[in-house]
C-alpha positions as CSV (number, residue, x, y, z in Angstrom):
1,X,-13.2,-20.3,63.9
2,X,-14.1,-16.6,64.3
3,X,-16.3,-15.7,67.6
4,X,-19.5,-13.3,67.0
5,X,-19.2,-10.4,69.4
6,X,-21.8,-10.3,72.2
7,X,-23.6,-7.0,72.1
8,X,-25.5,-6.2,75.6
9,X,-28.9,-5.0,75.0
10,X,-29.2,-1.0,76.0
11,X,-30.7,-0.5,79.6
12,X,-34.3,0.5,79.4
13,X,-34.2,3.6,81.7
14,X,-32.8,5.6,78.4
15,X,-35.8,8.0,76.6
16,X,-34.1,7.5,73.3
17,X,-35.6,5.2,70.9
18,X,-34.7,1.6,69.9
19,X,-32.9,0.6,66.6
20,X,-32.0,-2.6,65.6
21,X,-29.4,-3.6,62.6
22,X,-29.5,-7.0,60.7
23,X,-26.1,-8.1,60.5
24,X,-24.4,-10.9,58.2
25,X,-21.4,-13.0,59.5
26,X,-18.6,-14.5,57.1
27,X,-16.0,-17.4,58.2
28,X,-12.6,-17.2,56.5
29,X,-13.6,-18.2,53.3
30,X,-16.0,-15.1,52.9
31,X,-19.0,-17.7,53.1
32,X,-21.9,-16.4,54.9
33,X,-22.5,-18.3,58.8
34,X,-25.3,-16.6,60.0
35,X,-27.3,-13.8,60.9
36,X,-28.3,-12.0,63.8
37,X,-30.5,-9.1,65.0
38,X,-28.8,-6.2,67.4
39,X,-30.2,-3.4,69.2
40,X,-29.5,-0.1,70.5
41,X,-30.6,3.3,71.6
42,X,-30.3,6.7,69.6
43,X,-31.5,10.0,68.9
44,X,-32.5,9.0,65.1
45,X,-31.9,6.6,62.4
46,X,-28.6,8.0,61.2
47,X,-27.3,8.3,64.7
48,X,-28.3,4.6,65.3
49,X,-26.1,3.5,62.1
50,X,-23.2,5.5,63.3
51,X,-23.1,3.7,66.5
52,X,-23.9,0.0,65.0
53,X,-20.6,1.0,62.5
54,X,-18.6,2.5,65.6
55,X,-19.2,-0.9,67.8
56,X,-18.3,-3.1,65.2
57,X,-15.7,-1.3,63.3
58,X,-13.4,-4.2,63.9
59,X,-15.7,-6.8,62.5
60,X,-16.8,-4.4,59.5
61,X,-13.2,-3.5,57.9
62,X,-11.7,-7.0,58.2
63,X,-14.9,-8.3,56.3
64,X,-16.0,-10.9,58.7
65,X,-19.5,-9.1,59.1
66,X,-22.0,-6.9,57.0
67,X,-24.7,-4.5,58.0
68,X,-27.6,-5.3,55.8
69,X,-29.9,-2.6,57.3
70,X,-30.7,-0.4,60.7
71,X,-34.5,0.4,61.2
72,X,-36.5,0.8,64.2
73,X,-37.5,-2.7,65.4
74,X,-41.1,-4.0,65.1
75,X,-40.9,-5.8,68.4
76,X,-38.3,-7.9,70.7
77,X,-38.5,-10.6,73.4
78,X,-38.6,-9.8,77.0
79,X,-37.4,-12.1,80.1
80,X,-39.8,-10.1,82.7
81,X,-43.4,-9.1,83.0
82,X,-42.9,-5.7,82.5
83,X,-40.8,-5.5,79.7
84,X,-37.5,-4.4,81.5
85,X,-35.1,-7.0,80.9
86,X,-34.3,-7.6,77.3
87,X,-33.5,-10.5,75.5
88,X,-30.0,-10.6,73.8
């Protein structure tokens, strides 16, 4: 079965804006198995989309994944009371 790649959340010390990508994952038969949201920091929306496409180029080219949309996140979960450790 296809293993979904793990994506380490960006380090919180960067001053760049955060962006999220909504992704769909597919099995060997082309059936969607699940969706996920991944995050990165980038200068702008176009740079964020290019970054996601570079990170997941193997999965995208193989048809195991599709990026549905890239946008600034509405919110995210944190693992500490200061918001410095993001959940993955």
